[in-house]
C-alpha positions, 0 to 999 in steps of 0.5 A, a space after each residue: 489538469 487535462 485542460 491546463 496540460 493540453 490533453 484531450 479528455 476521452 469521451 464518456 463510455 456509452 452503456 454498451 462499453 460499460 457493460 463490456 468493461 464490467 465483464 472483465 476482471 483482473 487479479 488484485 494485490 498480494 496478500 500473505 495469509 497470517 501465521 495465526 498465534 501470539 508472536 513477539 518482536 514484530 516489525 511492520 514495513 509499509 510501501 509509501 503510496 504503493 499504487 501511485 508510486 508505481 504509476 509514476 515510476 513506470 509511467 502507467 497511463 492509457 496513452 503510454 500503454 504499448 507504445 511503438 518504441 522497440 526499446 520500451 517493449 523490454 525496458 524497465 516499464 515492462 510489467 510482470 504481466 508483459 504489458 509495457 509503457 513508454 519510457 520516452 514520453 511522460 503520461 498524463 496520469 503519472 503527471 497528475 499523480 506525481 504532483 499530488 504525491 510530492 504534496 503529500 510527502 511535503 505535508 507528511 514531513 511538516 507533520 513529523 516536524 510539528 509538535 503533536 500539541 500544536 493545532 497545526 499538527 492536526 491540520 497537517 495530519 488531515 491534509 496528508 490523509 486527504 492527499 493519500 485518499 486522493 492518490 489511491 483513488 487514481 488506481 481505482 479510477 483506471 479500473 472503473 468501467 464508467 471512467 473516461 481514462 479507463 484502462 484494464 491493462 493499466 490497472 492490471 499492470 499496477 497490481 502485478 507490479 505491487 505483487 512483485 515488489 511486496 513479494 520481493 521484500 518478503 523474500 529478501 527479509 526471509 533470506 536475511 533471517 526475518 520471518 514473514 508473518 503477514 502481508 497485505 497489499 502494500 505492507 509486510 509484517 516481519 517477526 524479528 529473531 532474538 539475535 536481531 535488533 530494531 537497527 537491523 530492521 532499519 538497515 534492511 529497509 535502507 538496503 531494500 530502498 536502494 533497489 527500488 525505483 526513485 519514486 518508490 519508498 519502503 518505510 519502517 512503519 512500526 516496531 511492536 513487542 507483541 502481536 496476535 493473529 487470530 483464526 476464523 471459525 471456518 478455519 485458517 487465519 483471519 486477514 485484516 484482523 490482528 492486534 499489536 502492542 508497542 514498547 510503550 504499551 500502546 495498542 494497535 487494533 485492526 478488524 476486531 469489534 472494538 473498532 466498529 462504531 455500530 456495536 454496543 459498548 460492552 461488545 467493544 470494551 470486552 475484546 479490548 480488555 481481553 486483547 490488553 490482557 493477552 498482549 500485556 501479560 
């Protein structure tokens, strides 16, 4: 892409540069600690390709960082960490990411319009998943010490924006009567009170999207009748470890032994059966 677009690729870093880069770190995404226990009526909201869409929306690229235009210093591309990105010239990384993002959106729409029994569905599902992994690798690449296009400021700005947007969704949801149960980098788990419905959640998502930059989108990922968040042995709620059941009694299990491939069958089957009993009955 650099060759096609006539961009000069930066040199590979020498070992001294790599060593210096390894000494630097930055804050990651926002994680809201789960509210441990059994909860009913849970909605999951998810930002579609959060980090890549931030890169496109705010033109995050090493060569657009801290441009000399006065208006950009206080414009829409000023990050919560006070680094800014040019609004006048499109960056190389956002160009590449935007192209892949459009391909993924297209593949995902085609998948949703295809019957699950059709072999084409499996192909489209694999394609959009591959594009998702490729998209998400760009943020990691910007913070990778051996990368040609390394930029700690870019990577730091992306996570600063991600924390800002996820917190904003949680705050708005709680202002409207929902209860924030858990938040993990690009998603929000909300407890829906008895007086609200699934349509109220969908309406909240539509309104939230009106306040987001054009390339960013909050999606209504799922609605579940019950879910459980467990505690750790050393105390506190366990992150990335929960189980949910939808209104068709289909389970979604994350982080439990059931999903691990290297465990004995009995060690996988037992927690699943316990979770089924707890969530269904």
